[in-house]
Backbone as JSON Lines, residues from 0, in Angstrom:
{"i":0,"aa":"M","n":[11.9,19.09,-0.27],"ca":[11.18,19.71,0.73],"c":[10.82,21.05,0.44]}
{"i":1,"aa":"I","n":[9.67,21.17,0.83],"ca":[9.0,22.58,0.62],"c":[9.59,23.7,1.58]}
{"i":2,"aa":"D","n":[9.67,24.95,0.91],"ca":[10.25,26.17,1.82],"c":[9.2,26.46,2.69]}
{"i":3,"aa":"P","n":[9.73,26.65,4.09],"ca":[8.76,26.91,5.11],"c":[7.85,28.02,4.94]}
{"i":4,"aa":"A","n":[8.34,29.2,4.11],"ca":[7.35,30.26,3.84],"c":[6.25,29.88,2.87]}
{"i":5,"aa":"V","n":[6.54,29.02,2.15],"ca":[5.69,28.47,1.1],"c":[4.65,27.38,1.76]}
{"i":6,"aa":"A","n":[5.23,26.72,2.51],"ca":[4.38,25.75,3.52],"c":[3.48,26.58,4.41]}
{"i":7,"aa":"Q","n":[4.04,27.82,4.79],"ca":[3.13,28.35,5.93],"c":[1.88,29.05,5.15]}
{"i":8,"aa":"M","n":[2.27,29.58,3.7],"ca":[1.04,30.15,2.79],"c":[0.12,29.11,2.52]}
{"i":9,"aa":"L","n":[0.72,27.74,2.31],"ca":[-0.18,26.84,1.54],"c":[-1.1,26.31,2.75]}
{"i":10,"aa":"T","n":[-0.74,26.2,3.95],"ca":[-1.36,25.74,5.0],"c":[-2.19,26.67,5.88]}
{"i":11,"aa":"K","n":[-2.24,27.98,5.4],"ca":[-2.92,28.92,6.23],"c":[-4.5,28.76,6.25]}
{"i":12,"aa":"H","n":[-5.16,28.08,5.33],"ca":[-6.39,27.64,5.38],"c":[-6.75,26.24,5.4]}
{"i":13,"aa":"Q","n":[-5.63,25.43,6.03],"ca":[-5.71,23.92,6.12],"c":[-6.97,23.39,6.58]}
{"i":14,"aa":"E","n":[-7.82,24.0,7.53],"ca":[-8.95,23.68,7.74],"c":[-9.93,23.12,6.86]}
{"i":15,"aa":"K","n":[-9.85,23.78,5.45],"ca":[-10.67,23.54,4.43],"c":[-10.18,22.47,3.56]}
{"i":16,"aa":"F","n":[-8.84,21.88,3.89],"ca":[-8.27,20.67,3.19],"c":[-9.41,19.32,3.24]}
{"i":17,"aa":"L","n":[-9.53,19.06,4.54],"ca":[-10.41,17.95,4.7],"c":[-11.9,18.16,4.76]}
{"i":18,"aa":"I","n":[-12.27,17.5,3.78],"ca":[-13.91,17.23,3.72],"c":[-14.32,16.02,4.53]}
{"i":19,"aa":"P","n":[-15.08,16.26,5.7],"ca":[-15.27,15.15,6.55],"c":[-15.99,14.19,5.99]}
{"i":20,"aa":"G","n":[-15.74,12.89,6.25],"ca":[-16.44,11.73,5.84],"c":[-17.83,11.54,5.8]}
{"i":21,"aa":"N","n":[-18.59,12.19,6.88],"ca":[-20.05,12.26,7.05],"c":[-20.67,13.03,6.15]}
{"i":22,"aa":"V","n":[-19.95,13.96,5.14],"ca":[-20.61,14.49,3.76],"c":[-20.19,14.07,2.59]}
{"i":23,"aa":"V","n":[-19.14,12.88,2.54],"ca":[-18.9,12.36,1.34],"c":[-19.41,11.13,1.03]}
{"i":24,"aa":"A","n":[-19.94,11.21,-0.39],"ca":[-20.92,10.23,-0.68],"c":[-20.06,8.94,-0.75]}
{"i":25,"aa":"N","n":[-20.68,7.8,-0.52],"ca":[-19.99,6.43,-0.51],"c":[-20.88,5.42,-0.81]}
{"i":26,"aa":"V","n":[-20.39,4.34,-0.88],"ca":[-21.27,2.85,-1.0],"c":[-20.71,1.95,-0.19]}
{"i":27,"aa":"I","n":[-21.41,1.03,0.18],"ca":[-21.05,0.01,0.96],"c":[-20.46,-1.34,0.11]}
{"i":28,"aa":"D","n":[-19.48,-1.97,0.58],"ca":[-18.72,-2.99,-0.12],"c":[-19.71,-4.1,-0.56]}
{"i":29,"aa":"T","n":[-20.77,-4.53,0.27],"ca":[-21.74,-5.36,-0.4],"c":[-22.9,-4.84,-0.96]}
{"i":30,"aa":"N","n":[-23.06,-3.61,-1.35],"ca":[-23.92,-3.29,-2.19],"c":[-23.71,-3.57,-3.61]}
{"i":31,"aa":"N","n":[-24.83,-4.04,-4.3],"ca":[-24.69,-4.25,-5.8],"c":[-24.31,-3.15,-6.71]}
{"i":32,"aa":"L","n":[-23.62,-3.42,-7.74],"ca":[-23.24,-2.44,-8.74],"c":[-24.36,-1.45,-9.33]}
{"i":33,"aa":"Y","n":[-25.33,-2.06,-9.26],"ca":[-26.44,-1.37,-9.79],"c":[-26.84,-0.13,-9.03]}
{"i":34,"aa":"H","n":[-26.9,-0.53,-7.68],"ca":[-27.03,0.57,-6.47],"c":[-25.83,1.84,-6.72]}
{"i":35,"aa":"A","n":[-24.47,1.28,-6.78],"ca":[-23.65,2.13,-6.87],"c":[-23.7,2.96,-8.16]}
{"i":36,"aa":"F","n":[-24.02,2.2,-9.36],"ca":[-24.11,3.01,-10.52],"c":[-25.07,4.12,-10.23]}
{"i":37,"aa":"L","n":[-26.33,3.95,-9.49],"ca":[-27.19,5.04,-9.42],"c":[-26.76,6.08,-8.51]}
{"i":38,"aa":"V","n":[-25.91,5.62,-7.59],"ca":[-25.39,6.6,-6.46],"c":[-24.39,7.58,-7.12]}
{"i":39,"aa":"L","n":[-23.53,6.98,-8.21],"ca":[-22.45,7.75,-8.97],"c":[-23.17,8.61,-9.89]}
{"i":40,"aa":"T","n":[-24.22,8.17,-10.55],"ca":[-25.02,9.0,-11.34],"c":[-25.53,10.22,-10.89]}
{"i":41,"aa":"K","n":[-26.26,10.1,-9.93],"ca":[-26.95,10.86,-8.84],"c":[-26.19,12.14,-8.42]}
{"i":42,"aa":"V","n":[-24.83,11.54,-7.88],"ca":[-23.94,12.69,-7.45],"c":[-22.96,13.21,-8.39]}
{"i":43,"aa":"H","n":[-23.08,12.68,-9.43],"ca":[-22.15,13.3,-10.64],"c":[-20.47,13.1,-10.41]}
{"i":44,"aa":"Y","n":[-20.38,12.03,-9.56],"ca":[-19.04,11.8,-9.44],"c":[-18.49,10.75,-10.39]}
{"i":45,"aa":"A","n":[-17.16,10.52,-10.63],"ca":[-16.56,9.59,-11.51],"c":[-16.16,8.61,-10.6]}
{"i":46,"aa":"K","n":[-15.78,8.84,-9.59],"ca":[-15.22,7.72,-8.47],"c":[-15.76,8.03,-7.02]}
{"i":47,"aa":"I","n":[-16.21,7.0,-6.28],"ca":[-16.76,7.09,-5.1],"c":[-15.85,6.22,-4.04]}
{"i":48,"aa":"I","n":[-16.04,6.62,-2.67],"ca":[-15.46,5.96,-1.53],"c":[-16.3,4.57,-1.17]}
{"i":49,"aa":"V","n":[-15.51,3.61,-1.09],"ca":[-16.25,2.35,-0.53],"c":[-15.95,2.04,0.85]}
{"i":50,"aa":"L","n":[-16.92,1.87,1.72],"ca":[-16.83,1.59,3.06],"c":[-17.51,-0.08,3.55]}
{"i":51,"aa":"D","n":[-16.92,-0.43,4.63],"ca":[-17.68,-1.7,5.13],"c":[-19.03,-1.22,5.83]}
{"i":52,"aa":"K","n":[-19.67,-2.13,6.48],"ca":[-20.91,-1.69,7.32],"c":[-20.43,-1.08,8.51]}
{"i":53,"aa":"D","n":[-19.3,-1.24,8.99],"ca":[-18.74,-0.49,10.13],"c":[-18.25,0.95,9.86]}
{"i":54,"aa":"G","n":[-18.18,1.34,8.77],"ca":[-17.41,2.73,8.24],"c":[-16.26,2.55,8.14]}
{"i":55,"aa":"K","n":[-15.52,1.33,7.78],"ca":[-14.04,1.3,7.65],"c":[-13.69,1.62,6.14]}
{"i":56,"aa":"Y","n":[-12.69,1.82,5.75],"ca":[-12.37,2.14,4.46],"c":[-12.18,0.73,3.89]}
{"i":57,"aa":"R","n":[-12.69,0.67,2.64],"ca":[-12.35,-0.6,1.77],"c":[-11.74,-0.29,0.4]}
{"i":58,"aa":"G","n":[-11.99,1.03,-0.14],"ca":[-11.43,1.14,-1.52],"c":[-11.98,2.19,-2.31]}
{"i":59,"aa":"L","n":[-12.04,2.09,-3.53],"ca":[-12.72,3.18,-4.23],"c":[-13.41,2.23,-5.53]}
{"i":60,"aa":"L","n":[-14.43,2.86,-6.14],"ca":[-15.27,2.4,-7.25],"c":[-15.23,3.65,-8.3]}
{"i":61,"aa":"S","n":[-15.21,3.08,-9.43],"ca":[-15.27,4.31,-10.47],"c":[-16.37,3.9,-11.39]}
{"i":62,"aa":"L","n":[-17.05,4.89,-12.04],"ca":[-17.94,4.51,-13.03],"c":[-17.57,3.79,-14.16]}
{"i":63,"aa":"A","n":[-16.15,4.03,-14.51],"ca":[-15.5,3.14,-15.39],"c":[-15.57,1.54,-15.31]}
{"i":64,"aa":"M","n":[-15.14,1.32,-14.01],"ca":[-15.32,-0.13,-13.11],"c":[-16.7,-0.76,-13.42]}
{"i":65,"aa":"I","n":[-17.79,0.13,-13.27],"ca":[-19.09,-0.43,-13.44],"c":[-19.43,-0.6,-14.92]}
{"i":66,"aa":"T","n":[-19.1,0.21,-15.64],"ca":[-19.38,0.17,-16.99],"c":[-18.8,-0.94,-17.85]}
{"i":67,"aa":"E","n":[-17.52,-1.21,-17.25],"ca":[-16.81,-2.33,-17.71],"c":[-17.49,-3.67,-17.53]}
{"i":68,"aa":"Q","n":[-18.22,-3.77,-16.21],"ca":[-18.95,-5.03,-15.98],"c":[-20.22,-5.13,-16.74]}
{"i":69,"aa":"M","n":[-20.81,-3.97,-17.5],"ca":[-22.0,-4.37,-17.88],"c":[-21.92,-4.27,-19.5]}
{"i":70,"aa":"L","n":[-20.73,-4.01,-20.03],"ca":[-20.46,-4.07,-21.37],"c":[-20.39,-5.57,-22.1]}
{"i":71,"aa":"E","n":[-21.16,-5.74,-22.84],"ca":[-21.11,-7.19,-23.66],"c":[-20.72,-6.59,-25.15]}
{"i":72,"aa":"T","n":[-20.38,-7.76,-25.91],"ca":[-19.81,-7.77,-27.26],"c":[-20.87,-6.55,-28.07]}
{"i":73,"aa":"E","n":[-22.31,-6.91,-27.96],"ca":[-23.04,-6.02,-28.77],"c":[-24.21,-5.39,-27.93]}
{"i":74,"aa":"T","n":[-24.29,-5.51,-26.73],"ca":[-25.34,-4.76,-25.87],"c":[-24.73,-4.37,-24.62]}
{"i":75,"aa":"V","n":[-25.62,-3.7,-23.79],"ca":[-25.37,-3.22,-22.54],"c":[-26.26,-3.92,-21.59]}
{"i":76,"aa":"A","n":[-25.68,-4.91,-20.63],"ca":[-26.54,-5.5,-19.74],"c":[-26.52,-4.84,-18.2]}
{"i":77,"aa":"V","n":[-27.34,-4.03,-18.41],"ca":[-27.58,-3.27,-16.98],"c":[-28.08,-4.24,-15.85]}
{"i":78,"aa":"E","n":[-28.82,-5.08,-16.18],"ca":[-29.46,-6.14,-15.3],"c":[-28.24,-6.84,-14.58]}
{"i":79,"aa":"K","n":[-27.24,-7.15,-15.38],"ca":[-26.2,-7.71,-14.68],"c":[-25.49,-7.3,-13.61]}
{"i":80,"aa":"L","n":[-25.6,-6.13,-13.44],"ca":[-25.16,-5.2,-12.21],"c":[-25.85,-5.37,-10.89]}
{"i":81,"aa":"K","n":[-27.11,-6.17,-10.97],"ca":[-27.72,-6.26,-9.9],"c":[-27.17,-7.46,-9.09]}
{"i":82,"aa":"H","n":[-26.26,-8.4,-9.88],"ca":[-25.75,-9.75,-9.35],"c":[-24.27,-9.53,-8.92]}
{"i":83,"aa":"I","n":[-23.66,-8.41,-8.99],"ca":[-22.14,-8.1,-8.86],"c":[-21.96,-7.37,-7.44]}
{"i":84,"aa":"R","n":[-21.47,-7.68,-6.7],"ca":[-21.31,-6.8,-5.54],"c":[-19.91,-5.87,-5.67]}
{"i":85,"aa":"V","n":[-20.03,-4.64,-5.12],"ca":[-19.12,-3.5,-5.16],"c":[-17.58,-4.1,-4.71]}
{"i":86,"aa":"E","n":[-17.59,-5.06,-3.67],"ca":[-16.26,-5.55,-3.38],"c":[-15.78,-6.48,-4.24]}
{"i":87,"aa":"Q","n":[-16.44,-6.77,-5.5],"ca":[-15.9,-7.65,-6.28],"c":[-15.06,-6.89,-7.48]}
{"i":88,"aa":"V","n":[-15.52,-5.84,-7.47],"ca":[-14.71,-5.0,-8.53],"c":[-13.99,-3.71,-8.22]}
{"i":89,"aa":"M","n":[-13.88,-3.34,-6.81],"ca":[-13.54,-2.05,-6.33],"c":[-11.94,-1.96,-6.09]}
{"i":90,"aa":"Q","n":[-11.4,-0.73,-6.41],"ca":[-9.96,-0.61,-6.35],"c":[-9.59,-0.8,-4.86]}
{"i":91,"aa":"T","n":[-8.48,-1.57,-4.55],"ca":[-8.13,-1.58,-3.03],"c":[-6.85,-1.14,-2.91]}
{"i":92,"aa":"D","n":[-6.02,-0.74,-4.05],"ca":[-4.59,-0.14,-3.98],"c":[-4.48,1.14,-4.11]}
{"i":93,"aa":"A","n":[-5.56,2.05,-3.96],"ca":[-5.43,3.27,-4.23],"c":[-4.78,3.9,-3.03]}
{"i":94,"aa":"P","n":[-4.03,5.09,-3.12],"ca":[-3.25,5.7,-2.0],"c":[-4.2,6.15,-1.01]}
{"i":95,"aa":"T","n":[-4.05,6.24,0.27],"ca":[-4.56,6.79,1.27],"c":[-3.71,7.48,2.29]}
{"i":96,"aa":"I","n":[-4.15,8.53,2.93],"ca":[-3.41,9.16,3.86],"c":[-3.99,9.25,5.31]}
{"i":97,"aa":"V","n":[-3.25,9.22,6.35],"ca":[-3.63,9.68,7.54],"c":[-3.84,10.87,8.1]}
{"i":98,"aa":"D","n":[-2.74,11.69,7.64],"ca":[-2.77,13.21,8.09],"c":[-3.11,13.98,6.73]}
{"i":99,"aa":"P","n":[-4.19,14.55,7.12],"ca":[-4.62,15.43,5.72],"c":[-3.74,16.75,5.66]}
{"i":100,"aa":"Y","n":[-3.13,17.0,6.68],"ca":[-2.41,18.35,6.58],"c":[-0.98,18.09,6.3]}
{"i":101,"aa":"D","n":[-0.68,17.02,5.95],"ca":[0.81,16.87,5.54],"c":[1.0,17.3,3.93]}
{"i":102,"aa":"I","n":[0.96,18.58,3.73],"ca":[1.26,19.17,2.59],"c":[1.96,18.79,1.38]}
{"i":103,"aa":"E","n":[3.13,18.2,1.8],"ca":[4.05,17.61,0.92],"c":[3.61,16.4,0.13]}
{"i":104,"aa":"Q","n":[3.28,15.42,1.17],"ca":[2.78,14.11,0.71],"c":[1.64,14.42,-0.03]}
{"i":105,"aa":"D","n":[0.6,15.43,0.33],"ca":[-0.64,15.55,-0.39],"c":[-0.41,15.92,-1.67]}
{"i":106,"aa":"L","n":[0.41,16.99,-1.79],"ca":[0.85,17.5,-3.22],"c":[1.35,16.44,-4.13]}
{"i":107,"aa":"H","n":[2.18,15.4,-3.83],"ca":[2.8,14.41,-4.46],"c":[1.68,13.49,-5.06]}
{"i":108,"aa":"L","n":[0.91,13.23,-4.13],"ca":[-0.3,11.98,-4.35],"c":[-1.14,12.74,-5.2]}
{"i":109,"aa":"L","n":[-1.47,13.99,-5.11],"ca":[-2.76,14.51,-5.79],"c":[-2.45,15.0,-7.17]}
{"i":110,"aa":"T","n":[-1.06,14.62,-7.59],"ca":[-0.7,14.88,-8.89],"c":[-1.59,13.87,-9.81]}
{"i":111,"aa":"D","n":[-1.64,12.54,-9.05],"ca":[-2.37,11.69,-10.14],"c":[-3.56,11.19,-9.64]}
{"i":112,"aa":"Q","n":[-4.19,11.86,-8.46],"ca":[-5.45,11.4,-8.01],"c":[-6.35,12.66,-7.91]}
{"i":113,"aa":"P","n":[-7.61,12.55,-8.1],"ca":[-8.59,13.58,-8.01],"c":[-8.76,13.74,-6.46]}
{"i":114,"aa":"F","n":[-8.77,12.82,-5.7],"ca":[-8.93,13.2,-4.08],"c":[-8.05,11.97,-3.54]}
{"i":115,"aa":"L","n":[-7.87,12.24,-2.19],"ca":[-7.22,11.25,-1.23],"c":[-8.18,11.05,-0.08]}
{"i":116,"aa":"P","n":[-8.39,9.7,0.03],"ca":[-9.24,9.21,1.13],"c":[-8.18,9.27,2.56]}
{"i":117,"aa":"V","n":[-8.73,10.14,3.41],"ca":[-8.15,10.07,4.81],"c":[-8.52,8.86,5.71]}
{"i":118,"aa":"V","n":[-7.62,7.99,6.08],"ca":[-8.09,6.82,6.85],"c":[-7.2,6.88,7.96]}
{"i":119,"aa":"A","n":[-8.09,6.71,9.33],"ca":[-7.45,6.76,10.43],"c":[-6.21,5.22,10.49]}
{"i":120,"aa":"D","n":[-5.63,5.48,11.5],"ca":[-4.86,4.04,11.7],"c":[-5.61,2.64,11.96]}
{"i":121,"aa":"N","n":[-6.83,2.91,12.43],"ca":[-7.75,1.67,12.86],"c":[-8.53,1.39,11.64]}
{"i":122,"aa":"G","n":[-8.28,2.18,10.51],"ca":[-9.17,1.8,9.36],"c":[-10.44,2.74,9.03]}
{"i":123,"aa":"D","n":[-10.82,3.52,10.09],"ca":[-11.99,4.4,10.03],"c":[-11.8,5.32,8.91]}
{"i":124,"aa":"F","n":[-12.97,5.55,8.16],"ca":[-12.76,6.52,6.98],"c":[-13.11,7.82,7.75]}
{"i":125,"aa":"T","n":[-12.18,8.88,7.73],"ca":[-12.34,10.36,8.17],"c":[-12.86,11.34,7.38]}
{"i":126,"aa":"G","n":[-12.57,11.23,6.02],"ca":[-12.94,12.17,4.78],"c":[-12.14,11.92,3.73]}
{"i":127,"aa":"I","n":[-12.01,13.23,2.89],"ca":[-11.28,13.37,1.81],"c":[-10.42,14.63,1.82]}
{"i":128,"aa":"V","n":[-9.3,14.79,0.99],"ca":[-8.59,15.86,0.64],"c":[-8.8,15.73,-0.82]}
{"i":129,"aa":"T","n":[-9.06,16.95,-1.27],"ca":[-9.42,16.91,-2.97],"c":[-8.39,17.82,-3.47]}
{"i":130,"aa":"R","n":[-8.13,17.49,-4.77],"ca":[-7.13,18.28,-5.55],"c":[-7.59,19.71,-5.66]}
{"i":131,"aa":"R","n":[-8.96,19.74,-5.8],"ca":[-9.65,21.35,-5.89],"c":[-9.24,22.09,-4.65]}
{"i":132,"aa":"E","n":[-9.28,21.63,-3.44],"ca":[-8.99,22.35,-2.39],"c":[-7.43,22.86,-2.34]}
{"i":133,"aa":"M","n":[-6.68,21.8,-2.82],"ca":[-5.05,22.02,-2.64],"c":[-4.92,23.08,-3.68]}
{"i":134,"aa":"F","n":[-5.67,23.16,-4.81],"ca":[-5.46,24.09,-5.89],"c":[-5.86,25.34,-5.5]}
{"i":135,"aa":"K","n":[-6.8,25.45,-4.44],"ca":[-7.14,26.89,-3.9],"c":[-6.16,27.25,-3.15]}
{"i":136,"aa":"A","n":[-5.48,26.51,-2.28],"ca":[-4.28,26.73,-1.51],"c":[-3.18,27.32,-2.21]}
{"i":137,"aa":"I","n":[-2.88,26.71,-3.61],"ca":[-1.92,26.78,-4.45],"c":[-2.16,28.16,-5.16]}
{"i":138,"aa":"N","n":[-3.46,28.43,-5.47],"ca":[-3.96,29.82,-6.02],"c":[-3.69,31.02,-5.05]}
{"i":139,"aa":"Y","n":[-3.99,30.45,-3.79],"ca":[-3.78,31.85,-2.73],"c":[-2.24,32.18,-2.47]}
{"i":140,"aa":"L","n":[-1.54,31.09,-2.83],"ca":[0.05,31.28,-2.48],"c":[0.4,32.04,-3.78]}
{"i":141,"aa":"V","n":[0.11,31.76,-5.1],"ca":[0.79,32.39,-5.99],"c":[0.22,33.79,-6.2]}
{"i":142,"aa":"H","n":[-0.89,34.04,-5.89],"ca":[-1.53,35.27,-6.19],"c":[-0.93,36.29,-4.72]}
{"i":143,"aa":"G","n":[-0.84,35.62,-3.74],"ca":[-0.75,36.59,-2.4],"c":[0.9,36.27,-2.02]}
{"i":144,"aa":"I","n":[1.56,35.79,-2.24],"ca":[3.14,35.65,-1.77],"c":[3.65,36.94,-1.81]}
{"i":145,"aa":"D","n":[3.66,37.68,-2.9],"ca":[4.36,39.3,-2.69],"c":[3.62,39.97,-1.68]}
{"i":146,"aa":"Q","n":[2.35,39.72,-1.22],"ca":[1.94,40.48,-0.06],"c":[2.46,40.17,1.31]}
{"i":147,"aa":"E","n":[2.99,39.12,1.25],"ca":[3.45,38.72,2.57],"c":[5.05,38.72,2.76]}
{"i":148,"aa":"Y","n":[5.69,38.48,1.59],"ca":[7.13,38.34,1.32],"c":[7.87,39.43,0.2]}
{"i":149,"aa":"D","n":[8.85,39.9,0.45],"ca":[9.59,40.33,-0.47],"c":[10.62,39.27,-1.15]}
{"i":150,"aa":"I","n":[10.15,39.17,-2.8],"ca":[10.87,37.99,-3.44],"c":[12.05,38.63,-4.01]}
{"i":151,"aa":"I","n":[13.28,38.11,-3.64],"ca":[14.55,38.52,-4.27],"c":[15.05,37.09,-5.07]}
{"i":152,"aa":"S","n":[15.34,37.25,-6.48],"ca":[16.02,36.09,-7.15],"c":[17.46,35.92,-6.5]}
{"i":153,"aa":"K","n":[17.72,34.82,-6.43],"ca":[19.13,34.43,-6.02],"c":[20.09,34.63,-7.23]}
{"i":154,"aa":"H","n":[19.55,34.59,-8.38],"ca":[20.37,34.62,-9.59],"c":[20.3,36.03,-10.15]}
{"i":155,"aa":"R","n":[19.96,37.15,-9.22],"ca":[19.89,38.35,-9.83],"c":[21.25,38.9,-10.29]}
{"i":156,"aa":"V","n":[21.32,39.68,-11.37],"ca":[22.61,40.2,-11.85],"c":[23.04,41.46,-11.05]}
{"i":157,"aa":"K","n":[24.33,41.23,-10.56],"ca":[24.77,42.58,-9.68],"c":[24.8,43.69,-10.44]}
{"i":158,"aa":"E","n":[24.38,44.69,-9.84],"ca":[24.46,46.13,-10.46],"c":[25.75,46.8,-10.09]}
């Protein structure tokens, strides 16, 4: 459990945790991999959100998943990507969250993920919480805790 004082400082600017879904690059599950490859290349992301035509979260697609599909023994078959749909290769088991402000859960999951998709109970894609934004909160904490609290070690030698 996170100490309440630490949690208070980490969540001081929590409104910045959630990057709204309407500004997050995404692809549609029925798009072909060629389109997804172009989008990922253009936005300089390694991984992107996959939605269905109704804006429901479906999964994630990475550049590595796409390149795996076009690699052959001795060539790279880019044209092959035009015949494979995103839904055929996307990752569907990536962790998602409902509450972008559950700091303890976010910290645990962001250890192994660059971002967490925020998905409402009905499946609507709400946005993402990024490791970068969480690190900004941690940076604020470690550089500012002594300005808000007097820190005394529990193991201090008695004088």
